[in-house]
C-alpha positions as CSV (number, residue, x, y, z in Angstrom):
1,M,-24.9,-6.3,27.5
2,D,-24.9,-2.2,28.3
3,L,-22.4,-1.2,26.1
4,N,-21.3,2.4,26.3
5,K,-19.0,4.2,24.1
6,T,-18.0,7.6,23.4
7,Y,-15.8,9.4,20.9
8,G,-15.3,13.2,21.4
9,D,-18.1,14.9,21.9
10,K,-20.6,12.2,20.6
11,D,-22.4,9.2,22.8
12,L,-22.0,6.4,20.2
13,F,-23.6,3.7,22.4
14,N,-25.4,4.5,25.9
15,Q,-26.4,1.3,27.2
16,I,-27.4,-0.9,24.4
17,S,-27.7,-4.6,24.8
18,F,-28.7,-7.0,22.2
19,L,-28.5,-10.6,21.8
20,I,-26.8,-12.7,18.7
21,Q,-28.2,-16.3,17.8
22,T,-27.0,-18.6,15.3
23,H,-28.5,-18.2,11.6
24,D,-29.0,-14.8,12.7
25,R,-28.0,-12.2,9.4
26,I,-28.0,-9.0,10.6
27,G,-27.8,-5.2,9.0
28,L,-26.7,-3.0,10.6
29,I,-27.6,0.6,9.4
30,G,-27.2,4.3,10.5
31,V,-25.8,7.6,9.7
32,N,-22.3,7.7,8.9
33,G,-20.7,8.6,12.2
34,T,-23.5,6.3,14.5
35,G,-20.7,4.0,15.4
36,K,-21.4,1.3,12.9
37,T,-17.7,0.9,12.0
38,S,-17.1,1.0,16.7
39,L,-19.6,-1.9,17.2
40,L,-18.1,-4.3,14.8
41,N,-14.7,-3.7,15.9
42,I,-15.8,-4.1,19.8
43,L,-17.6,-7.6,18.6
44,S,-14.6,-8.6,17.1
45,G,-11.9,-7.4,20.3
46,K,-10.3,-4.5,18.4
47,E,-11.6,-1.9,20.3
48,K,-13.0,-2.1,24.0
49,G,-16.4,-0.4,25.3
50,D,-16.5,2.5,27.7
51,G,-15.6,1.4,31.8
52,D,-13.6,-1.8,33.0
53,R,-17.2,-4.1,33.1
54,Q,-17.2,-6.8,31.0
55,T,-19.8,-6.5,28.5
56,L,-19.4,-9.0,25.8
57,F,-20.4,-12.4,26.3
58,F,-19.3,-15.4,24.2
59,P,-19.9,-19.0,24.2
60,K,-16.9,-21.2,24.7
61,D,-14.4,-21.4,21.8
62,F,-16.5,-19.5,19.9
63,R,-14.7,-17.8,16.7
64,V,-15.6,-14.2,15.4
65,G,-14.3,-13.4,11.7
66,Y,-14.1,-10.0,10.6
67,L,-13.4,-8.1,7.0
68,T,-12.8,-4.7,7.5
69,Q,-13.7,-1.6,5.2
70,K,-10.1,-1.0,4.4
71,T,-8.4,-4.8,4.5
72,E,-5.8,-5.5,7.1
73,L,-3.2,-7.5,5.1
74,D,0.4,-8.7,5.7
75,E,1.8,-7.4,2.8
76,D,4.5,-10.1,2.8
77,L,2.3,-12.6,2.9
78,T,1.0,-14.8,-0.8
79,V,-2.5,-14.8,-1.4
80,L,-2.0,-18.6,-0.6
81,Q,-0.4,-17.6,2.9
82,A,-3.3,-15.1,4.0
83,V,-6.7,-16.7,2.3
84,F,-5.5,-20.1,4.7
85,Q,-4.4,-17.9,7.6
86,G,-7.2,-19.1,9.8
87,E,-6.0,-20.8,13.0
88,S,-8.6,-24.4,12.4
89,E,-6.6,-28.0,12.4
90,Q,-8.0,-28.5,9.2
91,L,-7.2,-25.1,7.9
92,K,-3.6,-26.1,8.4
93,V,-3.5,-28.7,7.2
94,V,-5.1,-27.7,3.7
95,R,-2.4,-24.7,3.3
96,R,0.3,-26.9,4.2
97,Y,-1.6,-29.2,1.3
98,E,-1.7,-26.4,-1.1
99,E,1.5,-24.9,-0.4
100,A,3.0,-28.8,-1.5
101,L,1.1,-28.7,-4.6
102,M,2.4,-25.2,-5.7
103,Q,6.1,-26.7,-5.1
104,L,5.4,-29.7,-7.1
105,E,4.1,-28.0,-10.2
106,L,7.0,-26.1,-9.8
107,Q,9.7,-28.8,-9.2
108,K,8.1,-32.0,-10.1
109,D,11.4,-34.1,-10.2
110,N,12.3,-33.0,-7.0
111,P,11.9,-36.3,-4.6
112,A,11.5,-34.1,-0.9
113,V,8.8,-32.2,-2.6
114,Q,7.4,-35.1,-3.9
115,K,7.6,-36.6,-0.2
116,E,6.5,-33.4,1.1
117,F,3.2,-33.3,-1.3
118,E,2.8,-37.2,-0.2
119,L,2.7,-36.2,3.7
120,A,0.5,-33.3,3.2
121,Q,-2.1,-35.9,0.6
122,E,-2.0,-38.0,4.0
123,A,-2.7,-35.3,6.5
124,M,-5.5,-34.6,4.5
125,T,-7.2,-37.6,4.7
126,E,-6.2,-37.9,8.2
127,K,-8.2,-34.5,9.1
128,D,-11.2,-35.2,6.5
129,A,-10.1,-32.1,4.9
130,W,-11.0,-32.6,1.6
131,Q,-14.4,-30.9,1.3
132,T,-12.8,-27.7,3.2
133,D,-10.2,-27.6,0.2
134,T,-13.0,-28.0,-2.3
135,N,-15.1,-25.3,-0.6
136,A,-12.0,-23.1,-0.5
137,K,-11.4,-23.3,-3.9
138,I,-15.3,-22.9,-4.7
139,I,-15.0,-19.3,-2.9
140,L,-11.7,-18.5,-4.5
141,Q,-13.1,-18.9,-7.8
142,K,-16.0,-16.9,-7.5
143,L,-14.0,-14.2,-5.9
144,G,-12.1,-14.3,-8.8
145,I,-8.9,-14.5,-7.3
146,T,-6.5,-16.9,-9.0
147,Q,-2.9,-16.0,-9.3
148,L,-2.2,-17.7,-5.1
149,D,1.5,-17.2,-5.2
150,K,1.1,-13.5,-6.1
151,K,2.5,-11.1,-2.9
152,I,-0.5,-9.5,-1.4
153,R,2.0,-5.8,-1.7
154,A,1.1,-6.6,-5.0
155,L,-2.9,-6.3,-5.8
156,S,-5.1,-3.4,-5.9
157,G,-7.2,-2.6,-2.9
158,G,-10.1,-4.1,-4.7
159,Q,-8.0,-7.0,-5.4
160,Q,-7.1,-7.2,-1.5
161,K,-10.5,-6.4,-0.6
162,R,-11.9,-9.8,-2.4
163,V,-8.6,-11.6,-0.6
164,G,-10.4,-10.6,2.7
165,L,-13.2,-11.6,2.1
166,A,-12.4,-15.2,0.9
167,Q,-10.5,-15.6,4.1
168,V,-13.0,-14.6,6.6
169,L,-15.2,-16.9,4.4
170,I,-12.9,-20.0,4.0
171,D,-11.7,-19.9,8.1
172,E,-16.0,-20.0,8.5
173,P,-16.0,-18.7,12.3
174,D,-19.5,-18.4,14.5
175,L,-19.8,-15.1,13.7
176,L,-19.1,-13.4,10.8
177,L,-18.4,-9.5,10.8
178,L,-18.3,-7.8,7.4
179,D,-17.9,-3.9,6.7
180,E,-19.1,-3.2,2.8
181,P,-18.5,-7.0,1.4
182,T,-20.3,-6.0,-1.5
183,N,-17.4,-2.8,-2.7
184,H,-14.9,-4.3,-5.6
185,L,-16.9,-7.6,-6.5
186,D,-18.5,-7.6,-9.7
187,Y,-22.4,-8.6,-10.2
188,Q,-22.2,-12.4,-10.1
189,A,-19.7,-12.4,-7.0
190,I,-22.4,-10.9,-5.8
191,E,-25.4,-12.6,-6.1
192,W,-23.1,-15.7,-5.4
193,L,-22.3,-14.0,-2.1
194,E,-25.9,-13.1,-1.6
195,N,-26.7,-17.0,-1.8
196,Y,-23.6,-18.2,-0.1
197,L,-24.6,-15.7,3.3
198,K,-28.5,-16.8,3.1
199,Q,-27.2,-20.2,4.0
200,Y,-23.5,-19.7,6.5
201,R,-23.7,-22.3,9.0
202,G,-22.9,-19.0,12.4
203,A,-23.9,-16.3,12.6
204,L,-23.9,-13.0,10.0
205,M,-23.9,-9.3,11.3
206,M,-23.1,-6.9,8.2
207,V,-22.5,-2.6,7.6
208,T,-23.5,-1.8,3.4
209,H,-24.6,0.5,1.2
210,D,-26.4,-2.0,-0.9
211,R,-29.6,-1.9,-0.1
212,Y,-30.8,-4.9,-2.9
213,F,-27.8,-7.1,-1.1
214,L,-29.4,-6.3,2.4
215,D,-33.4,-7.0,1.7
216,R,-31.8,-10.4,-0.1
217,V,-30.2,-11.2,2.8
218,T,-30.9,-10.2,5.9
219,N,-33.4,-11.7,8.9
220,R,-32.9,-8.7,11.2
221,I,-32.4,-5.0,11.0
222,F,-30.6,-2.8,13.9
223,E,-30.2,0.5,13.4
224,L,-27.8,2.7,15.5
225,A,-29.5,6.5,15.7
226,F,-28.3,8.6,18.8
227,G,-26.8,6.1,21.0
228,K,-29.1,3.7,20.8
229,I,-30.2,0.5,19.1
230,H,-33.2,-0.3,17.7
231,E,-34.1,-3.7,16.5
232,Y,-36.5,-4.7,13.6
233,V,-37.3,-8.5,12.6
234,G,-37.1,-9.2,8.9
235,N,-35.2,-7.9,5.8
236,Y,-34.9,-4.4,4.7
237,E,-38.1,-4.1,3.2
238,T,-39.6,-5.4,6.1
239,Y,-38.1,-2.8,8.5
240,L,-38.9,0.5,6.3
241,L,-42.3,-0.7,6.9
242,E,-42.0,-1.2,10.7
243,K,-39.3,2.0,10.6
244,A,-42.4,4.2,9.7
245,E,-44.7,3.0,12.1
246,R,-42.3,3.4,14.7
247,T,-42.0,7.5,13.8
248,R,-45.5,7.6,13.0
249,V,-46.6,6.1,16.8
250,E,-43.7,7.9,18.8
251,G,-44.6,11.6,16.9
252,E,-48.3,11.2,17.9
253,Q,-47.1,10.3,21.6
254,E,-44.7,13.2,21.6
255,E,-47.4,15.3,20.1
256,K,-49.7,14.4,23.0
257,R,-46.8,14.6,26.0
258,K,-46.8,18.9,24.4
259,Q,-50.5,19.2,24.9
260,L,-50.5,17.7,28.3
261,Y,-47.6,19.9,29.1
262,K,-49.5,22.5,28.1
263,Q,-52.9,21.8,30.2
264,E,-50.0,21.8,33.0
265,L,-48.0,24.9,32.4
266,A,-50.9,26.7,32.2
267,W,-52.4,25.5,35.5
268,M,-49.5,26.2,37.2
269,R,-48.9,29.7,36.2
270,A,-52.1,30.1,37.5
271,G,-50.7,29.8,40.9
272,V,-53.7,27.7,42.3
273,Q,-53.7,28.8,46.0
274,A,-54.0,26.3,49.5
275,R,-52.2,23.4,47.3
276,G,-52.9,20.4,49.4
277,T,-51.3,16.6,48.8
278,K,-53.1,16.1,45.3
279,Q,-51.7,20.1,44.1
280,Q,-47.9,18.6,45.1
281,A,-48.3,15.6,43.0
282,R,-49.7,17.2,40.3
283,I,-46.7,19.3,40.7
284,N,-44.3,16.4,40.8
285,R,-46.2,15.1,37.2
286,F,-46.0,18.0,35.7
287,E,-42.0,18.3,36.7
288,D,-42.1,14.6,35.1
289,L,-43.7,15.9,31.8
290,K,-41.3,18.3,31.5
291,E,-38.1,16.1,31.7
292,N,-39.7,13.8,29.2
293,L,-40.2,15.7,26.4
294,Y,-38.7,15.7,23.2
295,Q,-37.9,12.4,23.6
296,V,-38.1,11.7,20.1
297,K,-35.1,12.5,18.1
298,Q,-35.4,12.2,14.5
299,S,-32.4,11.9,11.9
300,G,-33.7,14.5,9.6
301,D,-33.2,14.9,6.0
302,I,-30.5,16.6,3.9
303,E,-32.4,18.9,1.7
304,I,-30.4,19.7,-1.4
305,D,-32.0,22.7,-3.0
306,L,-28.7,24.2,-4.2
307,A,-29.1,26.3,-7.7
308,T,-27.3,25.5,-10.4
309,Q,-25.7,27.2,-13.9
310,R,-27.5,27.5,-16.8
311,L,-26.2,24.8,-19.2
312,G,-26.5,24.9,-23.0
313,K,-27.9,21.4,-25.2
314,K,-24.8,20.3,-25.7
315,V,-22.4,19.1,-22.9
316,L,-20.1,17.0,-23.1
317,E,-18.4,15.0,-26.7
318,I,-16.1,12.2,-27.3
319,K,-15.2,11.7,-31.1
320,N,-13.3,8.8,-32.1
321,G,-11.7,8.9,-28.8
322,S,-8.8,5.9,-28.6
323,F,-7.1,5.6,-25.4
324,K,-4.4,2.9,-23.9
325,I,-2.8,2.1,-20.9
326,G,0.6,0.6,-21.5
327,A,-1.1,-2.5,-23.6
328,Q,-4.9,-2.5,-22.4
329,V,-7.0,-0.8,-24.5
330,I,-9.5,1.5,-22.8
331,L,-11.4,3.0,-25.5
332,D,-11.2,2.5,-29.6
333,N,-12.5,4.5,-31.7
334,F,-15.7,4.9,-28.8
335,N,-18.4,8.1,-29.2
336,L,-19.8,9.6,-26.8
337,L,-22.5,12.4,-27.0
338,I,-23.7,14.0,-23.5
339,Q,-26.6,16.8,-23.3
340,S,-28.3,18.5,-20.7
341,R,-30.7,16.5,-18.4
342,E,-28.5,13.3,-19.2
343,R,-28.6,10.5,-16.7
344,L,-25.5,8.0,-17.5
345,G,-24.9,5.2,-15.4
346,I,-21.4,3.5,-15.7
347,T,-20.9,0.3,-15.1
348,G,-19.1,-3.5,-15.8
349,E,-16.3,-5.2,-15.1
350,N,-13.4,-4.0,-12.6
351,G,-10.4,-2.8,-14.3
352,A,-12.0,-2.0,-17.5
353,G,-11.6,1.9,-17.7
354,K,-14.7,3.0,-15.8
355,S,-13.0,5.3,-14.0
356,T,-10.2,6.0,-16.5
357,L,-13.3,7.5,-18.6
358,L,-14.5,10.2,-15.7
359,N,-10.5,11.1,-15.8
360,L,-10.8,11.6,-19.7
361,L,-14.2,13.6,-19.2
362,V,-12.9,16.0,-16.5
363,G,-9.1,16.8,-18.1
364,H,-7.2,14.8,-16.0
365,L,-6.0,12.4,-19.1
366,A,-5.8,13.6,-22.4
367,L,-7.2,10.6,-25.3
368,D,-4.7,9.1,-27.5
369,Q,-6.8,10.0,-30.7
370,G,-10.0,11.9,-31.6
371,E,-11.7,14.9,-29.3
372,L,-12.8,15.9,-26.5
373,Q,-15.5,18.8,-26.8
374,I,-17.2,20.9,-23.5
375,G,-19.7,22.8,-23.8
376,E,-19.0,26.6,-22.6
377,T,-21.0,26.9,-20.2
378,V,-20.4,23.7,-18.2
379,R,-19.7,23.8,-14.5
380,M,-18.0,20.4,-13.5
381,A,-18.1,19.0,-10.2
382,Y,-16.0,15.6,-10.2
383,Y,-17.1,13.3,-6.9
384,T,-14.0,11.0,-7.0
385,Q,-13.6,7.5,-5.2
386,Q,-11.0,9.2,-2.9
387,N,-11.5,12.8,-0.8
388,E,-9.1,15.5,-1.9
389,E,-6.2,15.6,0.6
390,M,-8.0,17.0,3.3
391,D,-5.6,18.7,6.5
392,E,-6.8,16.5,9.2
393,N,-6.4,19.7,11.8
394,Q,-8.5,22.1,10.1
395,R,-12.1,22.6,11.2
396,M,-15.3,21.6,8.9
397,I,-16.3,24.9,8.5
398,A,-13.1,26.1,7.8
399,Y,-12.6,23.7,5.0
400,L,-16.3,24.3,3.7
401,Q,-15.3,28.4,3.8
402,E,-12.8,27.7,1.6
403,A,-15.6,26.8,-1.1
404,A,-17.6,29.8,-0.4
405,E,-19.2,31.7,2.6
406,A,-22.5,31.0,1.5
407,A,-24.4,29.7,-1.7
408,T,-28.0,30.6,-3.4
409,R,-30.7,28.7,-3.2
410,Q,-33.4,27.4,-6.1
411,D,-35.5,30.3,-5.4
412,G,-32.6,32.9,-5.3
413,T,-32.3,33.2,-1.5
414,Q,-28.5,32.9,0.2
415,I,-27.9,30.1,2.6
416,G,-24.6,30.2,4.8
417,V,-22.7,26.9,5.5
418,A,-23.4,26.7,8.6
419,E,-26.7,25.6,7.9
420,L,-25.8,23.5,5.3
421,L,-23.5,22.0,7.6
422,E,-26.8,21.4,9.6
423,R,-28.8,20.0,6.6
424,F,-26.4,17.8,5.7
425,L,-26.8,16.3,9.4
426,F,-23.7,17.8,11.3
427,P,-25.4,19.2,14.1
428,R,-23.8,22.9,15.2
429,F,-21.8,21.3,18.0
430,M,-19.5,19.5,15.2
431,H,-19.0,22.3,13.0
432,G,-15.7,23.7,15.3
433,T,-14.7,19.1,14.8
434,K,-11.1,18.7,13.6
435,I,-11.8,16.7,10.3
436,G,-9.7,13.8,11.9
437,K,-12.0,13.4,14.1
438,L,-14.6,12.4,11.4
439,S,-15.6,8.7,10.5
440,G,-15.2,7.8,7.1
441,G,-18.0,8.5,6.1
442,E,-18.5,11.8,7.8
443,K,-15.4,12.8,5.6
444,R,-17.3,11.8,2.5
445,R,-20.4,13.3,3.0
446,L,-18.7,16.7,3.4
447,F,-16.4,16.4,0.5
448,L,-19.8,16.0,-1.3
449,L,-21.3,19.4,0.0
450,K,-18.6,21.4,-0.3
451,L,-18.5,20.0,-4.1
452,L,-22.5,21.2,-4.3
453,I,-21.2,24.5,-2.8
454,G,-19.9,25.3,-6.0
455,Q,-23.2,24.6,-7.8
456,P,-21.4,22.9,-10.5
457,N,-24.3,22.1,-13.4
458,V,-22.4,18.4,-14.7
459,L,-21.9,16.5,-11.9
460,I,-19.8,13.6,-12.2
461,L,-19.9,10.6,-9.6
462,D,-17.4,7.5,-9.4
463,E,-18.6,4.9,-7.0
464,P,-20.9,8.0,-4.9
465,T,-22.6,4.9,-2.8
466,N,-19.1,3.8,-1.3
467,D,-18.6,4.9,1.6
468,L,-22.4,7.3,2.4
469,D,-25.1,5.7,4.9
470,I,-28.0,4.8,3.0
471,D,-29.9,7.7,4.7
472,T,-27.6,10.0,2.9
473,L,-28.1,8.1,0.1
474,T,-31.6,7.8,-0.6
475,I,-31.8,11.9,-0.2
476,L,-28.7,11.9,-2.7
477,E,-30.9,10.1,-5.5
478,D,-34.0,12.1,-5.3
479,Y,-31.6,15.2,-5.4
480,L,-29.8,13.7,-8.3
481,Q,-33.4,12.7,-10.0
482,A,-34.8,16.7,-10.0
483,F,-31.0,17.9,-10.8
484,P,-31.4,20.6,-13.4
485,G,-28.0,19.3,-14.8
486,A,-26.8,16.1,-16.4
487,V,-25.3,13.5,-14.4
488,I,-22.9,10.9,-14.9
489,T,-22.0,8.0,-12.6
490,V,-19.5,5.4,-12.6
491,S,-21.5,2.8,-10.0
492,H,-21.9,-1.1,-9.1
493,D,-24.9,-0.4,-6.7
494,R,-27.9,-2.0,-8.7
495,Y,-30.4,-0.1,-6.0
496,F,-29.1,3.3,-7.2
497,L,-28.2,2.7,-10.7
498,D,-32.0,1.6,-10.6
499,K,-32.7,4.8,-9.4
500,V,-30.6,7.8,-11.1
501,A,-29.6,6.1,-14.5
502,E,-31.9,6.3,-17.9
503,K,-29.0,5.3,-19.6
504,L,-26.2,2.8,-19.2
505,L,-22.5,2.2,-20.7
506,I,-21.2,-1.2,-19.9
507,F,-17.2,-1.7,-20.0
508,E,-17.0,-5.5,-21.1
509,G,-12.8,-5.1,-21.3
510,S,-10.6,-4.6,-24.7
511,G,-12.0,-1.6,-25.0
512,V,-15.6,-2.9,-25.8
513,V,-18.3,-0.6,-24.3
514,T,-22.0,-1.4,-24.8
515,P,-24.7,0.7,-24.2
516,Y,-28.1,-0.3,-22.7
517,F,-31.5,1.4,-22.1
518,G,-33.1,0.1,-19.2
519,S,-32.5,-0.6,-15.7
520,I,-29.1,-2.7,-14.6
521,N,-31.5,-5.6,-13.4
522,D,-32.8,-5.5,-16.9
523,Y,-29.0,-5.9,-18.1
524,L,-28.3,-8.6,-15.6
525,L,-31.5,-11.0,-16.4
526,E,-30.4,-10.5,-19.9
527,S,-27.0,-11.6,-19.9
528,K,-27.5,-14.7,-17.2
529,K,-30.1,-15.5,-20.0
530,D,-27.6,-15.1,-22.7
531,N,-24.3,-17.2,-21.1
532,E,-27.2,-19.9,-20.4
533,L,-27.5,-20.0,-24.4
534,K,-24.3,-19.4,-25.1
535,M,-23.7,-22.5,-21.9
536,N,-26.3,-24.8,-23.6
537,T,-25.0,-24.2,-27.4
538,S,-21.0,-25.4,-26.3
539,K,-22.1,-28.9,-25.5
540,I,-23.3,-29.6,-28.5
541,P,-20.6,-31.2,-30.6
542,S,-19.0,-30.4,-33.4
543,P,-17.6,-32.0,-36.5
544,Q,-13.9,-31.1,-35.0
545,S,-15.0,-32.3,-31.4
546,K,-15.4,-35.8,-32.3
547,E,-11.6,-37.2,-32.4
548,K,-10.1,-37.7,-28.5
549,P,-7.4,-35.7,-27.8
550,I,-4.0,-37.6,-27.0
551,K,-3.2,-37.5,-23.4
552,K,-0.6,-40.5,-21.7
553,K,-1.5,-39.9,-18.6
554,L,-3.3,-37.8,-15.4
555,S,-2.2,-34.7,-14.0
556,Y,-0.8,-34.3,-11.0
557,M,-3.6,-32.2,-10.0
558,E,-6.3,-35.4,-11.8
559,Q,-3.7,-38.0,-9.5
560,K,-5.2,-36.4,-6.4
561,E,-8.9,-36.2,-7.5
562,W,-8.2,-40.1,-8.6
563,A,-7.5,-40.8,-5.3
564,T,-10.5,-39.9,-3.5
565,I,-13.2,-39.4,-6.1
566,E,-14.5,-43.1,-5.3
567,D,-14.9,-42.3,-1.7
568,E,-16.6,-38.9,-2.4
569,I,-19.3,-41.2,-4.7
570,A,-19.7,-43.7,-1.7
571,A,-19.9,-40.7,0.8
572,L,-22.6,-38.7,-1.3
573,E,-24.7,-42.4,-2.2
574,E,-25.0,-42.9,1.8
575,K,-25.9,-39.5,1.8
576,I,-29.0,-39.9,-0.5
577,E,-29.8,-42.9,1.5
578,E,-30.0,-41.5,4.8
579,L,-31.9,-38.3,3.3
580,T,-34.3,-40.9,2.0
581,E,-34.8,-42.6,4.9
582,E,-35.6,-39.3,7.0
583,M,-37.9,-38.4,4.4
584,N,-39.8,-41.8,5.7
585,H,-40.1,-40.4,8.7
586,Q,-41.2,-36.9,8.3
587,G,-45.2,-37.8,8.1
588,S,-47.1,-34.5,6.7
589,D,-44.5,-32.2,7.5
590,F,-44.6,-30.9,3.8
591,T,-42.6,-27.8,4.9
592,Q,-39.7,-30.3,5.8
593,L,-40.5,-32.9,2.8
594,Q,-39.9,-30.3,0.7
595,K,-36.9,-29.2,2.1
596,I,-35.5,-32.6,2.2
597,Q,-36.4,-33.6,-1.2
598,K,-34.1,-30.3,-2.3
599,E,-31.2,-31.5,-0.7
600,I,-31.5,-35.1,-2.6
601,D,-31.7,-33.5,-5.8
602,Q,-29.2,-31.1,-5.2
603,T,-27.0,-34.1,-3.9
604,E,-28.0,-36.8,-6.5
605,A,-26.8,-33.7,-9.3
606,V,-23.3,-33.8,-7.3
607,L,-22.9,-37.2,-7.7
608,E,-24.3,-37.7,-11.3
609,E,-21.1,-34.9,-11.8
610,K,-18.9,-37.3,-10.1
611,M,-19.7,-40.0,-11.7
612,T,-18.8,-39.2,-14.7
613,R,-15.6,-37.5,-13.8
614,W,-14.7,-40.6,-12.5
615,E,-15.8,-42.5,-15.9
616,Y,-13.3,-39.8,-17.7
617,L,-10.4,-40.1,-15.2
618,S,-10.4,-43.8,-15.0
619,E,-9.9,-44.2,-19.2
620,W,-6.1,-42.5,-17.9
621,A,-5.7,-43.6,-14.2
622,D,-2.8,-46.7,-14.1
């Protein structure tokens, strides 16, 4: 495709080419500012490469779905209208049916509404859209989207992101482009999305900071660096191994070129007399060597060796703290003691008050009851989810100089702002760049650097993995492990929490905050086992549940289900027969036999559920 793209002084893409095939699961990685979002924008058609020549080629009727990092939804639409906004015929039919159903529940005695619902039902059957409707409802339920009649403008940023994700998943495009899809999802939703994307029928390309997610979903990695794209076959773990090997080989080749260049340079300086044809060829080789030196460009490492102020033993303490937002209880008689060298990870349900706790600790909010004590030597830096207000016309170096002209290293020497910028992967030619020309991730990295220049001894971080690239996160994690002060971080990034946190606070909602000593993966595994135990226990009938509840007729939803359930049962039985027949023709292909048997087991499980449901509905059907 030979794609080229320049942004300001940067060469984002320099004649890059690649092929995406069905069932590819591509993870797109690279340092902030290398063009990851720009590449997604070009593939989606939102942007174009440089020049007039066509660079992208898709099959006929090829559809691309794109979840942007900042969701772009029409605020006047309802959630229902937004999630079924796709242009496929089946989605249009499902949208009509769901709208008719919603109106029927509001005006069940209105003949016109009843008529429209009947017509919508007929259209669903005619277009064979019932499975599409079922899949859509599973996606909505797994992403926690329940209020379909709510306007988009009434949703929080996190809720809008989930609606945007539901929209592209329900549309089922041929190529799915996802920019940070795990942002604003809880752990259960992330686990479900992992499994969904692994089985997705089309192709996928995504940008994500979640390395566990990247490792479990991808089968190819594209790394953007210095205008080029490096392709790796395999998941994130394979990429790390192969990149290390590629870097080693390239380094050895570069060293050989340097040694040969030194030898040839010495020969040139010797001024050999009466050079003939052979000597001229050697001169030409020397010029080629000179041109091809320093081919290997490395992103480098972010070194963070800034000194911190001395910190006393007692850092922060909340005694019997209570706090509400309206009627919502955030903290209820809550106690917390933070000491020096603390590594506290805060996680849990969205909207339960994690960021609120951070704002209480830094003094942006005050407790309703209780006491907050701050140690005398505490010097806090608060890395918020949103950057402080930045002047888009201010230059990077001037922004940092507002905090300090220089900082002190751990060995007591001084380091200037310009050198700090270079260590944070901002090359010297960028130092005069206006902030408005930086990518979102570059702005976050610049904001983090400004906080660290202040040389704090307590770091309070709110979702620090959002919008930072993996290279930056890796070095930040190493820095936090060696940081001599206290670290308190809110995060949903399992990899980040496993590396940084030694203790967890789990926000469960309604003021319930549970401490947990161990990794986030251990906690999630224990929670899953507890939930399964509760579900199994709830299936045991109690004496009070023996009486059958009084019921006169099916609800509208049940009537719809009853109208199609026999056809669904017949289709499942037919599918099992076809799969069984297919098994009989596989011979000794054990891998394929296993795959078919697994599909048969899954289909039989669904059939059993449908049969149980049919028995229940038949008792009340007319």
